[in-house]
C-alpha positions in Angstrom: -8.9 -3.1 4.5 -9.3 -2.5 8.5 -12.6 -2.7 9.6 -14.1 -3.7 6.3 -16.6 -5.9 5.4 -14.4 -8.5 4.3 -12.7 -7.9 7.5 -15.7 -8.7 9.2 -16.1 -12.1 7.6 -12.7 -13.0 7.0 -11.2 -11.6 10.2 -7.8 -10.4 8.2 -9.0 -8.9 4.5 -5.2 -8.5 3.5 -4.2 -12.0 4.3 -7.9 -13.7 3.0 -7.4 -12.3 -0.9 -3.5 -12.9 -0.7 -3.8 -16.8 0.4 -7.4 -18.3 1.0 -9.3 -16.6 -2.0 -10.8 -18.9 -4.1 -8.7 -22.1 -2.8 -9.7 -23.1 0.3 -12.5 -23.2 3.2 -12.0 -20.7 5.8 -13.6 -20.3 9.0 -13.7 -16.7 11.4 -15.0 -16.0 14.5 -16.4 -12.6 15.4 -18.7 -10.8 17.9 -22.2 -12.4 17.2 -24.0 -9.2 17.2 -22.1 -7.9 14.5 -23.8 -10.6 12.4 -27.2 -11.2 14.1 -27.8 -7.4 13.1 -27.7 -7.7 9.5 -30.8 -10.1 9.8 -32.1 -11.6 12.7 -35.0 -13.8 13.3 -37.5 -11.2 14.3 -36.1 -9.5 10.9 -37.2 -12.8 9.1 -40.3 -12.9 10.7 -41.2 -9.0 9.9 -40.5 -10.1 6.3 -42.1 -13.0 5.8 -45.6 -12.2 8.0 -45.7 -8.3 7.4 -44.0 -7.3 4.3 -46.2 -7.8 1.4 -43.0 -10.0 -0.2 -43.7 -11.4 -3.3 -41.7 -14.2 -5.4 -39.1 -14.7 -6.4 -38.3 -13.1 -3.8 -39.1 -16.1 -1.4 -38.7 -19.7 -2.5 -39.8 -22.9 -0.4 -37.8 -26.3 -0.4 -38.6 -29.3 1.4 -36.2 -32.8 1.1 -34.2 -31.5 -1.6 -37.1 -30.1 -4.1 -38.2 -26.5 -4.4 -42.1 -26.7 -3.6 -44.4 -24.9 -6.1 -45.1 -21.5 -5.7 -48.9 -21.8 -5.7 -48.4 -23.9 -2.4 -47.7 -20.5 -0.7 -48.4 -17.9 -2.8 -52.0 -16.2 -3.3 -53.2 -13.2 -5.3 -54.8 -10.2 -4.7 -55.4 -6.6 -6.0 -53.9 -3.2 -5.8 -55.8 0.0 -7.4 -58.1 -2.5 -9.2 -54.8 -4.4 -11.0 -54.0 -8.2 -10.1 -50.8 -8.7 -8.0 -49.8 -12.1 -7.9 -47.1 -13.9 -6.1 -47.5 -13.0 -2.9 -46.3 -14.6 -0.2 -49.5 -16.4 2.0 -47.8 -16.3 5.5 -50.4 -18.6 7.1 -49.6 -21.3 4.0 -45.5 -20.6 4.2 -46.1 -21.0 8.2 -47.6 -24.2 8.1 -44.9 -25.8 5.3 -42.3 -24.5 7.8 -44.2 -26.0 10.8 -44.1 -29.2 8.4 -40.1 -29.1 7.9 -39.7 -26.6 5.0 -37.1 -24.4 4.5 -38.2 -20.7 3.8 -35.6 -18.7 1.4 -35.5 -15.1 1.5 -33.5 -14.3 -2.4 -32.4 -11.3 -3.2 -31.9 -9.6 -0.1 -29.3 -7.4 -1.1 -31.7 -5.6 -3.0 -34.2 -4.8 -0.1 -32.9 -5.3 3.2 -30.6 -2.6 4.0 -28.2 -4.0 6.6 -27.1 -6.5 3.6 -27.6 -3.9 1.0 -24.7 -2.1 2.8 -22.5 -5.0 3.6 -22.8 -6.4 -0.2 -21.9 -2.8 -1.4 -18.8 -3.0 0.4 -17.7 -6.4 -0.5 -17.9 -5.9 -4.2 -15.7 -2.8 -4.0 -13.3 -4.7 -2.0 -13.5 -7.6 -4.0 -14.3 -6.5 -7.5 -17.0 -8.9 -7.7 -20.9 -8.8 -8.3 -22.4 -10.0 -4.8 -25.9 -11.3 -3.6 -27.3 -12.3 -0.4 -30.1 -14.8 0.4 -31.3 -16.4 3.7 -32.2 -19.4 5.0 -35.0 -20.3 7.6 -34.8 -23.7 8.7 -36.8 -25.4 11.3 -34.9 -27.9 13.6 -33.7 -30.7 12.7 -34.7 -30.1 9.2 -32.4 -30.1 6.0 -33.8 -27.9 2.9 -31.4 -29.3 0.0 -29.5 -32.4 -0.2 -25.3 -32.3 -1.0 -24.7 -30.1 -3.9 -22.0 -27.3 -5.0 -22.5 -23.8 -5.8 -21.5 -22.3 -9.6 -19.9 -19.1 -7.3 -17.9 -18.6 -3.9 -20.3 -18.0 -0.9 -19.6 -16.6 2.5 -22.3 -18.0 5.1 -23.1 -17.3 8.6 -25.4 -17.6 11.2 -27.6 -15.5 12.6 -30.2 -17.5 14.8 -29.9 -21.3 16.0 -27.1 -23.8 14.7 -26.8 -25.6 11.8 -24.3 -28.4 11.2 -22.5 -28.2 7.8 -21.3 -31.2 5.8 -18.3 -29.9 3.9 -16.6 -31.9 1.6 -13.1 -31.5 0.0 -10.1 -33.5 -1.1 -9.5 -35.6 2.4 -13.4 -36.1 2.3 -15.8 -34.9 4.6 -15.7 -32.6 7.6 -18.4 -31.4 9.8 -18.6 -27.6 10.6 -20.9 -26.3 13.4 -22.2 -22.5 12.5 -23.5 -20.8 15.3 -24.0 -17.1 15.8 -20.4 -15.6 15.5 -18.7 -17.8 13.1 -18.6 -17.2 9.4 -17.5 -19.8 6.7 -16.2 -19.1 3.4 -16.5 -21.8 0.5 -15.1 -22.0 -2.9 -16.6 -22.3 -6.0 -17.6 -25.9 -6.8 -17.1 -27.0 -2.5 -20.1 -29.8 -2.3 -22.0 -29.0 1.2 -25.1 -29.9 2.9 -26.7 -28.5 6.1 -28.9 -29.3 8.7 -30.8 -27.4 11.6 -29.7 -28.6 15.3 -31.8 -28.4 18.5 -33.5 -25.0 17.3 -34.6 -23.1 14.5 -31.7 -22.0 12.0 -31.4 -18.7 10.2 -28.2 -18.3 8.3 -27.3 -15.8 5.5 -25.2 -16.9 2.3 -23.2 -13.8 0.5 -22.6 -15.4 -3.4 -20.1 -13.9 -5.1 -20.5 -13.8 -8.8 -17.1 -13.9 -10.0 -16.1 -11.8 -13.1 -13.4 -14.5 -14.5 -10.5 -14.3 -17.0 -12.2 -15.7 -19.8 -15.0 -13.1 -19.7 -12.3 -10.1 -19.4 -10.4 -11.9 -22.6 -13.7 -12.1 -24.1 -14.8 -8.8 -23.8 -11.6 -7.3 -24.5 -11.1 -9.4 -27.9 -15.0 -8.7 -28.9 -14.6 -5.7 -31.2 -11.4 -7.3 -33.1 -13.5 -10.6 -33.4 -16.9 -8.3 -34.9 -14.5 -6.8 -37.1 -14.0 -10.4 -38.9 -16.2 -10.6 -42.2 -19.4 -12.4 -41.7 -18.9 -13.9 -45.2 -20.4 -17.4 -46.1 -17.4 -19.8 -46.7 -16.8 -20.7 -50.3 -18.7 -23.2 -52.5 -16.4 -26.1 -53.1 -13.8 -26.3 -50.0 -15.2 -30.1 -49.1 -13.2 -30.9 -52.1 -10.0 -28.4 -51.4 -10.3 -28.2 -47.8 -6.3 -27.3 -48.1 -7.3 -24.1 -50.1 -9.9 -23.3 -47.0 -6.8 -23.6 -44.7 -4.6 -21.4 -46.4 -7.2 -18.6 -46.2 -8.3 -19.3 -42.7 -4.3 -19.2 -41.8 -4.2 -15.8 -43.2 -7.4 -14.5 -41.7 -6.1 -16.1 -38.2 -2.6 -14.3 -38.7 -4.5 -11.2 -39.3 -6.3 -11.8 -36.5 -3.3 -12.2 -33.9 -1.5 -9.3 -35.7 -4.7 -7.0 -34.3 -4.7 -8.8 -30.8 -0.7 -8.2 -30.3 -1.6 -4.4 -30.9 -4.6 -4.3 -28.0 -3.9 -2.1 -25.1 -4.5 -3.9 -22.1 -4.3 -0.8 -20.0 -7.0 0.5 -22.2 -9.0 -2.8 -21.6 -8.5 -2.6 -18.1 -9.8 0.8 -18.0 -12.8 -0.1 -19.8 -13.4 -2.9 -17.7 -13.0 -0.8 -14.2 -15.3 1.6 -15.9 -18.5 -0.9 -16.5 -17.8 -2.3 -13.1 -18.0 1.1 -11.4 -21.3 2.3 -13.8 -23.6 -0.7 -13.7 -24.1 -1.2 -9.8 -27.4 -1.0 -8.5 -28.2 2.2 -6.8 -27.9 2.3 -2.9 -29.5 5.6 -1.6 -30.7 4.6 1.8 -31.9 7.9 3.8 -31.6 9.7 0.2 -35.0 11.2 0.5 -34.4 12.7 3.6 -30.6 13.9 1.9 -32.6 15.5 -0.7 -34.9 17.3 1.0 -32.3 18.8 3.5 -29.5 19.7 0.4 -31.0 23.4 0.1 -30.2 24.4 3.4 -26.7 22.8 3.5 -23.8 25.2 4.5 -20.3 25.1 5.4 -20.5 23.7 8.7 -23.2 20.8 7.6 -21.3 17.6 8.2 -21.4 15.2 5.1 -20.3 11.9 5.0 -19.2 9.2 2.1 -22.1 6.9 1.7 -20.8 3.4 2.4 -20.6 0.9 -0.5 -20.3 4.0 -3.0 -17.2 4.1 -5.0 -15.9 7.6 -6.3 -13.4 7.3 -8.8 -12.1 10.0 -11.3 -11.2 9.7 -14.7 -9.6 12.7 -16.8 -11.2 13.5 -20.2 -9.6 16.0 -21.6 -10.6 19.5 -19.6 -13.4 17.4 -18.1 -13.7 14.4 -15.5 -16.0 11.5 -15.3 -16.8 10.5 -11.9 -17.6 6.8 -11.4 -20.4 6.7 -8.7 -21.2 3.0 -8.8 -24.6 3.2 -11.2 -23.4 6.3 -13.0 -20.8 8.3 -14.3 -21.2 12.3 -13.6 -19.4 14.8 -15.8 -18.0 17.5 -14.4 -15.3 20.2 -15.2 -11.8 19.4 -15.1 -10.7 22.3 -12.2 -12.9 20.5 -9.7 -10.2 17.9 -9.6 -8.4 19.3 -6.6 -11.7 19.4 -4.5 -12.9 16.0 -5.6 -9.7 14.7 -4.8 -10.6 16.5 -0.8 -13.6 14.3 -1.0 -12.2 11.6 -1.9 -9.5 11.1 1.0 -12.0 12.1 3.7 -14.7 10.0 5.1 -16.6 12.9 6.9 -16.1 16.5 6.5 -17.7 19.8 6.2 -18.1 21.5 3.1 -15.6 24.4 4.5 -12.9 21.8 4.4 -12.8 22.6 0.8 -11.7 26.2 1.1 -8.2 25.6 -0.5 -10.0 24.7 -3.8 -13.0 26.4 -4.3 -14.8 29.7 -3.1 -18.4 29.0 -0.7 -20.4 29.0 -3.7 -18.8 26.5 -5.6 -18.0 24.4 -2.7 -21.6 24.6 -2.0 -22.8 23.8 -5.3 -20.7 20.7 -5.4 -21.4 19.4 -2.1 -25.6 19.7 -2.8 -25.0 18.1 -6.1 -22.8 15.3 -4.6 -25.3 15.1 -1.8 -28.5 14.8 -4.6 -26.2 12.1 -6.5 -26.1 9.8 -3.5 -22.4 9.8 -2.8 -22.4 11.9 0.0 -25.3 11.8 3.0 -25.9 14.4 5.5 -24.7 13.5 8.9 -27.4 14.4 11.3 
């Protein structure tokens, strides 16, 4: 996975996945600008003061407690209809000046640089991810020692923060500054305090898909087939008879479970993941407007963080695009494989597989579907 989002945060994606993932704290130093560009202090300022941001995209915490929304929000109207939860920048800045931490939640949904990073991470890890950011005044600490129910990557984009990280051998202090990222496995106790200047850090949460969840989804249909009948009256006086019936039913269930097709179950799991991601279509309006003028020489690029997985289905192909499934004729398979193998190409590159009109129709559709973007 050279040059990947995971490389940016870990330095070596392959080593991280094979040796570090979900087992121990990991630190990696990289070019500070690459991380700062994802969310700078000026970016946070603009979001807070100039974007009409609303709760729950923002929350405020001080001395380990989350403050009520009424302390930093206001109401307004839009087209005669009420709006609630608008962040009042003046109130929020006053609380910040008094030592409160401002938390930007769900940045992967509305901040394009982190949207792209999270989209790429999800495909590399196979787990849903999210992004929050924490703006903390100098010397302040937003939250006491706590642990998260998911793995996290943390990186600093302004100032520095001293992290108290607890492990089997006791607590260790880690000073995060721009250019240094840290991975914390699920359940790692930690707390962090800003140092001599304002601190801004981003946390990427990894909402892990688990073996238990996969097994539960795999056996759900089998369990649903167990009759939802009442237990027989009188079983309290004859528990042995109930045990005999339960043994028989469990035996039948075990037989069905042994016959489950694990390959089919995993295929279903992959399809589920690759068709339920949020749409990520930055620049999509421009592309849709330009799609009609696309010709054989137009440079096209696979949109970052978008999968393109082909699943044969008789004489049809399902193309898994992340947030949807595209149903196309099977004879398009060679052209789609060509598209999958290239980062950038022109429609003319499909000449070995499709005639001029067919390849333009395909490329225009894939631009409109969001898989391809036009390189200006």
